[in-house]
N, C-alpha and C positions, 0 to 999 in steps of 0.2 A: 786706363782710358779706353772706352769702347771705340770701335771704328766710327760710329755715328757721331760721338762727341768730337773725335779728331777731325772728322769731315766738317763739322760745324765750325770748330775753332780755326781750321786752316782754309775754310771757304772752298772746299772741293767736294765733288760728288762721292758719296760713300761707295758706290759701285766702282769708281776709278780706284779708290784705295784698296778695295778687295782685289782688283786685278793686279795692283802693284804687289800686294802680299803674296798672291799666287804666282807671281813671276810672268804674268801675261803681258804686263807693260814693263819695258826694260828699265826706264828711269824717268822720273818727272823732270820737267824743265827746271832750270836753275832757281827761278823765283819761287816756284811751287815747292821745291825741295826745302828752301829756307822757311817758307810758311809752315810746312808740315813739321820741320825741326823745331821751330819756335813753339808751335802748339804742344809738341811732345816735351820740350825742355821745362818750361814753367809758365807759359802763357802770360808773362809779365809785360810783354811788349819790348823786352830788351834781351837780345842775344849777344853774348860776348863774341868778339872777333875770333877767339880761339875755337869756340863751339861752331861758329859759322864756317870756318875754314875746315874743320874736321868733317862737318856734315857735307860740305861741297866735295871734298876729296872722296868721301865714301860714295857719293852719288856720281862720281866720275868727272867732276868739274875742277877747274883750276881754283885756287883760293882767291879770296877777295884781294883787290890791289891795295 
């Protein structure tokens, strides 16, 4: 998936994604991390709790309650 396709699917600016990739941004907000993860996983609109928890942990957040 290109950066532009990911940006479109996750509803975020492609420049912001480029800055994340380069490490210029430390981490996205919790909701944005989930949107990006969903777009990367399968774009089906359904992310498993296991995937969501792993993604949040990788982004430095607590798992879902």
